[in-house]
C-alpha positions in Angstrom: 120.6 127.6 94.0 122.3 129.1 97.1 122.0 132.9 97.5 125.8 133.3 97.4 125.9 131.7 93.9 123.0 133.8 92.7 124.6 137.0 94.0 127.9 136.1 92.3 126.2 135.6 88.9 124.2 138.8 89.4 127.4 140.8 90.1 129.2 139.3 87.1 126.4 140.3 84.7 126.2 143.8 86.3 129.9 144.3 85.6 129.4 143.1 82.0 126.5 145.5 81.4 128.2 148.4 83.2 131.5 147.7 81.4 129.7 147.8 78.1 128.3 151.2 79.0 131.7 152.5 80.0 133.2 151.1 76.8 130.5 153.0 74.7 131.3 156.2 76.5 135.0 155.8 75.8 134.3 155.0 72.1 132.1 158.0 71.8 134.7 160.4 73.2 137.4 159.0 71.0 135.2 159.1 67.9 134.2 162.7 68.5 137.9 163.7 69.1 139.1 162.2 65.9 136.0 162.7 63.7 137.3 166.0 62.1 140.3 164.0 60.8 138.4 160.8 60.0 134.9 161.5 58.8 133.8 157.9 58.9 134.0 158.1 62.7 130.7 159.9 62.6 129.1 156.5 62.2 131.0 155.2 65.3 130.1 158.3 67.2 126.4 157.9 66.3 126.4 154.2 67.3 128.2 154.8 70.6 126.0 157.8 71.5 122.8 156.0 70.9 124.2 152.9 72.7 124.9 155.0 75.8 121.3 156.4 75.7 119.9 152.9 75.4 122.2 151.5 78.2 121.3 154.4 80.6 117.6 154.1 79.8 117.6 150.3 80.5 119.8 150.8 83.6 117.2 153.2 84.9 114.3 150.9 84.1 116.0 147.8 85.7 117.2 149.7 88.8 113.8 151.4 89.3 112.2 148.0 89.8 114.3 147.3 93.0 115.4 150.7 94.3 115.5 154.5 93.6 118.2 155.2 91.0 121.0 157.1 92.6 118.8 157.5 95.7 116.8 160.2 94.0 113.1 160.4 95.0 111.9 160.0 91.4 108.2 159.0 91.1 107.3 155.4 90.2 110.7 154.0 91.2 111.5 151.3 93.7 108.4 149.6 92.4 108.9 146.2 94.2 109.6 147.6 97.7 106.8 150.1 97.4 104.2 147.5 96.3 105.5 144.4 98.2 102.1 143.7 99.9 100.2 143.9 96.6 102.9 141.8 94.9 102.6 139.2 97.7 98.8 139.0 97.1 99.2 138.7 93.4 101.8 136.0 93.6 99.6 134.0 96.0 96.5 134.5 93.8 98.5 133.4 90.7 99.8 130.3 92.5 96.3 129.4 93.8 94.5 129.7 90.5 97.1 128.7 88.0 99.2 126.0 89.7 97.3 124.5 92.6 94.2 123.4 90.6 92.9 119.9 90.2 93.4 119.8 86.5 97.0 121.1 86.6 98.1 118.9 89.5 96.4 115.8 88.0 98.1 116.3 84.7 101.6 116.9 86.2 101.4 114.1 88.8 100.1 111.6 86.3 103.5 111.6 84.7 105.3 110.6 87.9 105.8 107.0 88.9 106.0 107.4 92.7 105.7 103.7 93.5 108.0 102.5 90.8 110.8 105.0 91.8 110.4 104.0 95.4 110.4 100.3 94.6 113.5 100.5 92.4 115.3 102.4 95.2 114.2 100.1 98.0 115.1 96.9 96.1 118.7 97.9 96.2 120.5 96.2 99.2 122.5 99.3 100.1 119.3 101.4 100.1 117.1 99.0 102.1 120.0 98.7 104.6 120.0 102.5 105.0 116.3 102.6 105.6 116.4 99.7 108.0 119.3 101.4 110.0 117.3 104.6 110.2 114.2 102.9 111.5 116.1 100.7 114.0 118.1 103.8 115.1 114.8 105.4 116.2 113.9 102.6 118.5 116.3 103.4 121.4 115.2 107.0 121.3 111.6 106.1 121.4 112.2 103.6 124.3 114.1 106.3 126.2 111.3 108.9 125.6 108.6 106.5 126.8 108.5 106.2 130.6 108.3 102.6 131.9 105.5 103.6 134.3 103.5 105.1 131.5 103.8 101.9 129.4 102.9 99.7 132.4 99.8 101.8 133.1 98.9 101.6 129.4 99.3 97.8 129.3 97.2 97.5 132.5 94.4 99.6 131.0 94.6 97.8 127.7 94.3 94.4 129.2 91.6 95.5 131.6 89.7 97.3 128.8 90.0 94.2 126.5 88.7 91.9 129.2 86.0 94.4 130.3 84.5 94.5 126.8 84.7 90.7 126.4 81.7 88.5 127.0 83.1 85.3 128.5 79.9 83.2 128.7 79.6 82.7 124.9 83.3 82.0 124.7 83.1 79.4 127.4 79.9 77.9 125.9 81.6 77.6 122.5 84.7 75.9 124.0 82.5 73.4 125.9 80.4 72.8 122.8 83.6 71.9 120.9 84.7 69.6 123.7 81.3 67.8 123.8 81.2 67.4 120.1 84.6 65.7 120.2 83.5 63.6 123.3 86.3 65.2 125.3 83.9 65.8 128.1 83.9 62.1 128.8 87.7 62.2 129.3 87.1 65.0 131.8 84.4 62.9 133.5 86.9 60.0 133.7 89.6 62.3 135.1 87.2 63.5 137.8 86.3 60.0 138.8 89.9 59.0 139.0 90.6 62.0 141.3 87.6 60.9 143.5 88.9 57.3 143.7 92.3 58.4 144.6 90.9 60.9 147.2 88.8 58.1 148.7 91.7 55.7 148.9 94.0 58.3 150.5 91.5 59.5 153.0 90.1 56.2 154.3 91.8 56.5 157.7 90.4 60.0 158.1 86.9 58.8 157.1 87.2 55.9 159.6 88.2 58.3 162.3 85.2 60.6 161.6 82.8 57.6 161.7 84.1 56.6 165.1 83.9 60.2 166.4 80.3 60.7 165.4 79.0 57.3 166.6 77.2 57.0 169.9 79.5 56.1 172.8 77.4 53.1 173.7 77.8 51.6 170.1 80.4 48.8 169.9 83.5 49.5 167.8 82.8 46.4 165.7 79.6 48.0 164.5 81.4 51.2 163.7 83.9 49.3 161.6 81.1 47.4 159.8 79.4 50.7 159.0 82.6 52.2 157.7 83.3 49.2 155.5 79.7 49.3 154.1 80.1 53.0 153.4 83.4 52.6 151.6 82.1 49.7 149.6 79.0 51.7 148.6 81.0 54.7 147.5 83.5 52.5 145.6 80.7 50.6 143.9 79.2 53.9 142.8 82.5 55.1 141.5 83.1 51.9 139.6 79.6 52.2 138.1 80.4 55.8 137.0 83.5 54.6 135.2 81.5 52.1 133.0 80.7 53.2 129.5 77.1 53.9 129.0 76.3 54.4 132.7 73.4 56.5 133.8 75.9 58.8 135.6 77.6 59.6 132.2 74.2 60.3 130.6 73.4 62.7 133.5 76.8 64.4 133.2 76.1 64.9 129.5 72.7 66.4 130.1 74.0 68.6 132.8 76.8 69.8 130.5 74.3 70.6 127.7 72.1 72.4 130.1 75.1 74.4 131.4 76.1 75.4 127.8 72.5 76.5 127.1 72.5 78.7 130.2 75.8 80.2 129.2 74.2 81.2 125.9 70.9 82.5 127.1 71.3 83.9 130.7 73.4 86.6 132.3 73.8 84.7 135.6 77.1 83.1 134.7 78.3 86.1 132.8 78.2 88.3 135.9 79.9 85.6 138.0 82.6 85.0 135.4 83.1 88.8 135.0 83.6 89.2 138.7 86.2 86.4 138.7 88.0 88.0 135.8 88.0 91.4 137.3 89.3 90.0 140.5 92.1 88.3 138.6 93.0 91.3 136.6 93.5 93.3 139.7 95.6 90.7 141.4 99.3 91.8 142.1 100.6 88.6 140.5 99.0 89.4 137.1 100.1 93.0 137.3 103.7 92.1 138.1 103.6 89.6 135.2 102.4 92.3 132.8 105.2 94.7 134.1 107.7 91.9 133.6 106.6 91.3 130.1 107.2 94.9 129.1 110.6 95.1 130.8 111.7 91.8 129.2 110.6 93.1 125.7 112.4 96.3 126.2 115.7 94.7 127.4 115.6 92.1 124.6 114.9 94.7 122.0 117.7 97.0 123.1 120.1 94.2 123.4 119.3 93.0 119.9 119.4 96.4 118.0 122.7 97.3 119.6 124.4 94.0 118.7 126.5 93.6 115.5 124.2 90.8 114.3 120.9 92.3 115.1 118.0 90.1 114.1 115.6 93.0 114.1 117.8 94.9 111.6 118.3 91.9 109.4 114.6 91.0 109.3 113.6 94.6 108.7 116.3 95.0 105.9 115.1 91.8 104.3 111.4 92.8 104.5 112.1 96.2 103.0 114.2 94.8 100.1 111.6 92.0 99.4 108.8 94.6 99.4 110.7 96.7 96.9 111.5 93.7 94.6 107.9 92.5 94.7 106.6 96.0 94.0 109.0 96.3 91.0 107.5 93.1 89.5 103.9 93.8 90.3 102.7 96.5 88.0 99.1 96.2 89.2 100.0 97.1 92.7 102.3 99.9 91.5 99.4 101.4 89.5 97.1 101.2 92.5 99.7 102.8 94.8 100.4 105.5 92.2 96.7 106.2 91.8 96.2 106.4 95.5 99.3 108.7 96.0 98.2 111.0 93.1 94.7 111.2 94.3 95.8 111.9 97.9 98.3 114.5 96.8 95.9 116.3 94.5 93.0 116.3 97.0 95.3 117.4 99.8 96.9 120.3 97.9 93.7 121.5 96.3 91.8 121.3 99.5 94.5 123.5 101.2 95.4 125.7 98.3 93.9 128.8 100.0 95.9 128.1 103.1 99.1 127.6 101.0 98.5 130.8 99.0 97.7 132.6 102.2 100.9 131.4 103.7 102.9 132.7 100.7 101.1 136.1 100.9 101.7 136.4 104.7 105.4 135.5 104.4 106.0 138.1 101.7 104.1 140.7 103.6 106.1 140.0 106.7 109.4 140.6 104.8 110.7 144.1 104.9 110.9 146.0 101.7 114.7 145.6 101.3 114.4 141.8 101.8 111.6 141.5 99.2 113.6 143.6 96.7 116.8 141.6 97.4 115.1 138.2 96.9 113.4 139.2 93.7 116.6 140.7 92.3 118.6 137.6 93.2 116.2 135.4 91.2 115.6 137.6 88.1 118.4 140.3 88.3 120.8 138.3 86.3 118.4 138.0 83.4 117.5 141.7 83.7 121.1 142.6 83.1 120.8 141.1 79.6 118.1 143.8 79.0 120.8 146.4 79.7 123.2 144.7 77.4 120.6 144.3 74.7 119.5 147.9 75.2 123.1 149.1 74.6 123.5 147.2 71.4 120.0 147.8 70.0 120.2 151.5 71.0 123.5 151.8 69.1 122.1 150.1 66.0 119.1 152.4 66.0 121.3 155.4 66.4 123.5 154.2 63.6 120.5 153.7 61.3 119.1 157.2 62.1 122.5 158.7 61.4 122.6 157.0 58.1 119.1 158.2 57.2 119.9 161.7 58.3 123.0 161.8 56.0 121.0 160.3 53.1 118.2 162.9 53.4 120.3 166.0 54.2 
């Protein structure tokens, strides 16, 4: 409750209690004035007189808790301001040992269905939409806070770190093993032969020229041409033989591939070479520019989407939250596990830090000045204490009336 409301209620009850005291004083004066004429007013006078005594005594007692009555330096008054440090320590000790215990917290939290309440709330479209809007609304702020250069450096380090800690030889060996098992290496062999055949056909004029250039000057051109033709025929024959299924060349290629796979698994020679190639590639400006472009593209697309009226990010997030809530409502087993985890986490966290929490309460109260402590306590309990004044007025009056009646009966 706001302090203004508490103060208003306290002032109201003060006026009632004080008004009752004033009323008893008026009744007492009137009863005494008219008592010689009307003897029965002695009962009224006795009641009002005792009521005033009770009211004043309780007023003094209540006031002495928070301040010195009438400002007089009466001993054992202004109890709360004078003992605020001790009160702070007592309150902190009471909280620590009576509220923040494992048994108390476990018993109280065991009655709370955290997951069920959250699930019911999130399963409502209007609520899931609100949560999604709040989450999406954070994204532009986060993107503005994060510097592009920082993100780029982070991505560079992340990629480099991931590649640096990766052993490429086993990966390459496993890939080649899969290709060999599926006989895809034969397709690779055929493709290499096709490339060689095409290269030979394309470069025949160049080969003829080189043969003529490296032949002795005295050798007839006709012999050079014959040598060239035999060379080309021999190479073409070998390439044709390579293309045949079951050729010795294919068997040798298979053996070489298996041997290469084995070396990738067992030696560090290729690992070092591949690592150098990867490191060189990671530092290449083209790759770095590509990584930078990826971040800028993600950022632009994300900002464009979340600021549009039909944001896909918002829609998918809204749907995911609502589905999560609906599924959680129906799945009691998951809810129970979540509740158990939340309760255990809350209990362990609070009990583990109860000394700190109690110490915080103690330090805060001790930092308050005496007037602040007195005012806060009075705002919280002062209203109820005014009932003590009212009850004291009425009970005092009844006691006075009874004593007056006993006095008349005996004397």
